C-alpha positions as CSV (number, residue, x, y, z in Angstrom):
1,M,-3.9,17.1,18.7
2,G,-0.3,17.1,19.2
3,R,2.1,14.4,18.0
4,M,1.7,10.8,19.6
5,G,3.8,7.9,19.1
6,S,4.6,6.9,15.7
7,L,5.9,4.2,13.4
8,L,8.4,6.9,12.7
9,D,9.9,6.6,16.3
10,V,11.7,3.3,14.6
11,T,14.8,5.5,13.1
12,G,15.6,4.4,9.4
13,L,11.6,4.0,8.8
14,R,9.9,6.6,6.4
15,V,6.1,6.9,5.4
16,G,4.8,8.7,2.6
17,H,1.2,9.3,1.1
18,A,-0.5,10.3,-2.5
19,Q,-4.1,10.5,-2.8
20,R,-6.7,11.9,-5.1
21,T,-10.0,13.2,-4.3
22,G,-13.0,14.7,-6.4
23,G,-14.1,14.2,-9.9
24,G,-14.9,10.9,-8.9
25,W,-11.7,10.0,-6.8
26,L,-11.6,9.2,-3.3
27,T,-8.2,6.9,-2.6
28,G,-4.8,6.6,-2.3
29,V,-1.6,4.9,-1.5
30,T,0.5,5.0,1.7
31,A,4.4,3.5,1.4
32,V,6.6,2.6,4.0
33,L,10.1,2.7,2.9
34,A,12.7,0.8,5.0
35,P,16.5,0.9,5.2
36,P,18.6,-1.6,3.3
37,G,19.1,-4.6,5.3
38,T,15.8,-4.5,6.8
39,A,14.1,-7.9,7.8
40,G,10.5,-8.4,7.4
41,G,7.4,-10.8,8.0
42,V,3.7,-11.3,7.1
43,D,0.6,-12.6,8.9
44,V,-2.7,-12.7,6.9
45,R,-5.8,-13.1,8.8
46,G,-8.6,-11.8,7.1
47,G,-10.8,-13.6,5.1
48,G,-11.0,-11.5,2.1
49,P,-7.2,-10.6,1.4
50,G,-5.5,-8.8,-1.4
51,T,-1.8,-9.1,-1.4
52,I,1.2,-9.2,-3.4
53,E,4.7,-10.6,-2.7
54,T,4.0,-11.8,0.9
55,D,5.6,-15.2,-0.3
56,A,8.9,-13.1,-0.5
57,L,8.8,-12.5,3.1
58,D,8.7,-16.3,3.9
59,P,11.8,-16.8,6.3
60,S,12.7,-19.8,3.9
61,T,13.1,-17.7,0.6
62,L,16.2,-16.6,-1.0
63,V,15.9,-12.8,0.0
64,Q,15.9,-12.4,3.4
65,T,15.5,-8.6,3.5
66,V,12.5,-6.1,2.6
67,D,12.9,-2.4,1.0
68,G,9.4,-1.5,1.6
69,V,5.5,-2.0,2.1
70,A,3.0,-0.7,0.0
71,L,-0.8,-0.1,1.1
72,S,-3.2,0.9,-1.1
73,G,-6.9,1.7,-1.9
74,G,-8.5,0.1,-5.3
75,S,-8.9,-3.4,-4.0
76,A,-7.0,-5.9,-6.3
77,Y,-6.5,-3.2,-9.1
78,G,-4.3,-1.0,-6.3
79,L,-1.9,-3.7,-6.3
80,A,-0.4,-2.0,-9.1
81,A,1.0,0.9,-6.8
82,A,3.5,-1.8,-5.1
83,T,5.3,-1.4,-8.6
84,G,5.5,2.1,-8.2
85,V,7.1,2.0,-4.7
86,Q,9.6,-0.6,-6.6
87,L,10.3,1.7,-9.3
88,Y,11.3,4.6,-6.9
89,L,13.4,2.4,-4.9
90,E,15.3,1.2,-7.8
91,S,15.8,4.9,-8.8
92,L,17.6,4.9,-5.4
93,G,19.7,1.7,-6.3
94,Q,18.1,0.0,-3.3
95,G,17.1,-3.5,-3.8
96,F,18.2,-7.1,-4.3
97,G,21.3,-7.2,-6.5
98,V,21.1,-9.1,-9.5
99,L,23.2,-9.0,-12.8
100,G,22.4,-5.5,-14.4
101,G,20.7,-3.7,-11.5
102,V,18.5,-4.2,-8.3
103,V,15.0,-5.6,-7.7
104,P,13.4,-3.9,-4.4
105,I,11.4,-6.4,-2.5
106,V,8.2,-4.6,-1.9
107,P,5.2,-6.4,-0.6
108,G,1.7,-4.9,-0.4
109,A,-1.7,-5.1,0.4
110,V,-5.1,-3.2,-0.5
111,V,-8.3,-2.1,1.2
112,F,-11.5,-2.0,-0.8
113,D,-12.7,1.4,-1.5
114,L,-13.8,1.0,-5.2
115,G,-16.5,3.5,-6.2
116,R,-16.6,5.7,-3.1
117,G,-15.6,9.2,-5.1
118,G,-18.3,8.1,-7.6
119,D,-16.4,6.5,-10.2
120,F,-15.6,2.7,-9.9
121,A,-12.5,3.2,-12.3
122,A,-10.7,5.9,-10.4
123,R,-8.1,3.5,-8.4
124,P,-4.5,3.8,-7.4
125,D,-1.8,2.8,-9.9
126,T,1.9,2.6,-10.6
127,A,2.2,6.2,-10.9
128,M,0.5,7.0,-7.4
129,G,2.7,4.4,-5.9
130,F,5.7,6.1,-7.0
131,A,4.5,9.5,-5.8
132,A,3.7,8.1,-2.2
133,A,7.3,6.7,-2.1
134,A,8.9,9.9,-3.4
135,A,6.7,11.8,-0.7
136,A,8.4,9.4,2.2
137,V,9.6,11.3,5.2
138,G,11.4,10.2,8.4
139,L,10.8,11.8,11.8
140,G,14.3,13.8,11.3
141,D,12.6,15.5,8.2
142,L,9.6,16.9,10.2
143,V,9.3,20.2,11.3
144,D,9.1,19.9,15.2
145,T,8.5,16.2,14.8
146,D,4.9,17.0,14.0
147,D,3.4,13.9,11.8
148,A,0.0,15.1,12.0
149,G,-0.1,15.6,8.1
150,L,0.6,11.9,7.9
151,R,-2.4,10.8,10.0
152,G,-6.1,11.0,8.9
153,S,-8.0,10.5,6.0
154,V,-4.9,10.3,3.6
155,G,-3.0,7.9,1.4
156,A,-4.6,4.2,1.7
157,G,-7.1,5.9,4.1
158,T,-8.2,8.5,1.9
159,G,-11.4,6.2,0.9
160,A,-11.6,4.3,3.8
161,V,-14.9,3.5,6.1
162,L,-15.5,1.2,8.7
163,G,-18.7,0.2,10.5
164,R,-20.2,-1.6,7.4
165,G,-19.7,1.8,5.5
166,M,-21.3,4.0,8.2
167,Y,-18.4,6.2,9.4
168,K,-15.0,7.5,7.8
169,G,-11.6,5.8,8.4
170,G,-8.4,6.7,7.9
171,V,-4.6,6.1,9.0
172,G,-3.4,6.2,12.2
173,M,0.0,5.6,14.1
174,A,1.3,4.8,17.6
175,S,4.5,3.3,19.4
176,Q,5.4,1.9,22.5
177,A,9.0,1.9,24.2
178,L,10.7,-1.1,25.9
179,P,12.2,-0.3,29.1
180,G,15.9,-0.7,29.2
181,G,18.1,-2.3,32.0
182,P,17.1,-4.9,34.2
183,V,13.8,-7.0,33.8
184,P,12.7,-9.8,35.6
185,G,13.6,-13.3,33.9
186,P,11.6,-16.5,34.2
187,P,10.8,-17.9,37.3
188,G,13.7,-18.9,39.5
189,A,16.4,-17.2,37.2
190,P,18.1,-13.9,37.7
191,E,17.1,-10.5,36.1
192,I,17.8,-9.9,32.6
193,E,19.7,-6.8,31.5
194,L,18.0,-5.7,28.3
195,P,19.5,-3.2,26.1
196,D,18.1,0.3,25.8
197,G,16.4,2.3,23.2
198,I,14.3,-0.6,21.8
199,V,11.0,0.7,20.2
200,V,8.0,-1.0,18.5
201,G,5.9,1.3,16.1
202,A,2.9,0.8,14.2
203,L,0.7,2.2,11.3
204,A,-2.8,1.1,10.4
205,V,-5.3,1.7,7.5
206,V,-8.6,1.5,9.1
207,N,-11.3,0.2,6.6
208,A,-13.2,-2.1,8.7
209,A,-16.3,-4.0,8.7
210,G,-16.3,-3.8,12.9
211,L,-16.6,-0.7,15.0
212,P,-13.9,0.5,17.0
213,V,-13.6,-0.4,21.0
214,F,-12.3,2.4,23.1
215,P,-11.3,1.9,26.6
216,G,-14.0,2.1,29.0
217,Q,-16.8,2.2,26.9
218,P,-19.7,-0.1,26.0
219,V,-18.8,-2.3,22.8
220,A,-20.7,-0.6,19.9
221,V,-23.2,-3.0,17.8
222,V,-23.0,-3.0,14.1
223,G,-26.6,-3.0,13.5
224,T,-28.9,-4.8,10.8
225,G,-30.0,-1.3,9.6
226,A,-26.7,-0.4,8.3
227,A,-25.0,-0.5,5.1
228,P,-25.1,-4.2,3.4
229,V,-21.8,-6.0,4.2
230,G,-19.0,-5.4,1.7
231,P,-15.6,-5.7,1.2
232,N,-13.4,-4.3,4.1
233,T,-9.9,-4.7,5.3
234,T,-7.5,-3.2,8.2
235,L,-3.8,-2.9,7.5
236,A,-1.0,-2.5,9.6
237,V,2.7,-2.0,9.6
238,V,4.6,-2.7,12.8
239,G,8.4,-1.7,12.8
240,T,11.1,-2.3,15.5
241,N,14.6,-1.4,15.8
242,A,15.7,-4.4,17.5
243,A,17.6,-7.1,15.3
244,L,15.2,-9.7,14.4
245,T,15.3,-12.5,12.2
246,P,12.6,-12.9,9.3
247,A,11.0,-15.8,11.3
248,E,11.1,-13.4,14.5
249,C,9.3,-11.0,12.1
250,R,6.5,-13.3,11.1
251,R,6.2,-14.1,14.9
252,L,6.1,-10.1,15.7
253,A,3.4,-9.7,12.9
254,T,1.2,-12.8,14.4
255,A,1.2,-11.3,17.9
256,S,0.4,-7.7,16.6
257,H,-3.1,-9.2,15.3
258,A,-4.0,-9.1,18.9
259,G,-4.3,-5.4,18.8
260,L,-6.4,-5.4,15.8
261,A,-8.8,-7.7,17.7
262,R,-8.7,-5.2,20.7
263,A,-9.4,-2.4,18.7
264,L,-12.2,-3.4,16.3
265,D,-15.3,-5.6,16.8
266,P,-15.6,-7.8,15.0
267,S,-12.5,-8.4,13.2
268,H,-10.8,-11.0,11.2
269,T,-14.1,-11.5,9.3
270,S,-14.9,-13.0,5.7
271,V,-15.2,-9.8,4.3
272,D,-12.2,-8.3,6.0
273,G,-8.4,-8.6,4.5
274,D,-6.7,-8.1,7.5
275,T,-3.1,-8.4,7.0
276,V,-0.1,-7.1,9.4
277,F,3.4,-6.8,8.2
278,A,6.5,-6.5,10.4
279,L,9.7,-4.8,9.9
280,S,13.0,-5.0,11.8
281,T,15.8,-2.3,11.1
282,G,18.3,-4.2,13.1
283,A,19.8,-1.3,14.9
284,V,19.7,-2.6,18.2
285,P,21.5,-6.1,18.6
286,L,20.0,-8.6,21.1
287,A,22.6,-10.9,20.8
288,P,24.4,-10.2,24.2
289,V,21.3,-11.1,26.5
290,G,21.7,-14.5,25.9
291,E,18.8,-16.8,24.5
292,V,16.9,-16.5,27.6
293,G,17.0,-13.0,27.4
294,R,16.0,-12.9,23.7
295,T,12.7,-14.8,24.5
296,V,12.0,-12.5,27.1
297,A,12.8,-9.4,24.8
298,H,10.7,-11.1,22.0
299,V,7.7,-11.5,24.0
300,M,7.7,-7.7,25.6
301,M,8.3,-6.9,21.8
302,Q,5.1,-8.6,21.0
303,A,3.0,-7.4,23.6
304,A,4.4,-3.9,22.9
305,A,3.5,-4.3,19.1
306,A,-0.1,-5.6,19.9
307,E,-0.8,-2.4,21.9
308,A,1.1,-0.2,19.1
309,V,-1.3,-1.7,16.7
310,R,-4.6,-1.2,18.8
311,L,-3.6,2.5,19.6
312,A,-2.6,2.9,15.8
313,I,-6.1,1.9,14.8
314,L,-7.7,4.1,17.3
315,D,-5.7,7.0,16.3
316,G,-6.6,6.4,12.8
317,V,-10.4,6.5,13.6
318,A,-10.3,9.5,15.8
319,R,-8.1,11.2,12.6
320,A,-10.5,11.0,10.2
321,T,-12.3,13.5,8.4
322,P,-15.7,13.9,7.0
323,V,-16.3,13.5,3.1
324,E,-19.0,13.7,0.6
325,T,-18.7,12.1,-2.8
326,P,-21.7,11.3,-5.6
327,A,-21.5,7.9,-3.8
328,G,-22.4,9.0,-0.2
329,R,-21.2,11.0,2.7
330,W,-19.3,9.3,5.7
331,D,-18.6,11.4,8.8
332,P,-16.2,10.2,11.6
333,Y,-17.2,7.8,14.3
334,P,-18.2,9.6,17.6
335,V,-15.0,9.2,19.5
336,P,-15.7,9.4,23.3
């Protein structure tokens, strides 16, 4: 499959994976690294979340920037991977400046994959988080812009499954570009000139209780004969090059959940920890468009983010590969 839209279409964002399989292992970490000065937000909607440092993304807190996001398997044990991403960024000198050094701001979230490789104790740690961050690449680092190796049953998607444990899950990406130039304004108002080059990208880790919803296909039903309901979660990171405040990033994350709900049925259940992070690199200023234009741009970005998340989730489902361990066998969902 050729390259499609990607979170890496947002210049400055980098993605890296680390994973381990075999010998009781089936888990991994995905690190999203952001350039200095990136703003961030988060919206947690699932009933069973596992998160770290999400309070640091509150728009009212001291630090108004974010340096990376850690997504990990291992349930709450996997939150240790965020420290590894922090340590890697510290080695680069990136983070919030304090007396004696820097403190990288790295929120994170986890999916439940404990025991899927056969060993309940085989789960991500700080070292795996460091390795994922050290492996991070941007679009310019890829040969012929082929990022297929960043998708599928890799990183935090290594042990991911979906449909109450029936099918293999994985990592997917997608992006949406906003039109530059004149766009319709509010009723009765003149057209608004939007800046060129605004893009919204998304990365998703699909480990859902629900099943995917593909266009033109009937909605599949998770039958009562499936595996018992257990912990699940779909995670997403949305990025844009448009200059947003932390409060605006929070709203972008909130709007992005619409794409999650369109792609998975059901979603946001009591056994899902569905969480979306939003990042703004600030490369494309919105100040020249005025307040009305800014509102129009925000709505367009929110719609684009929801669509990018929907496509990233379906990409993650389509890119999954079969796996068999002592705990079971999981084949990919039969994508239409």
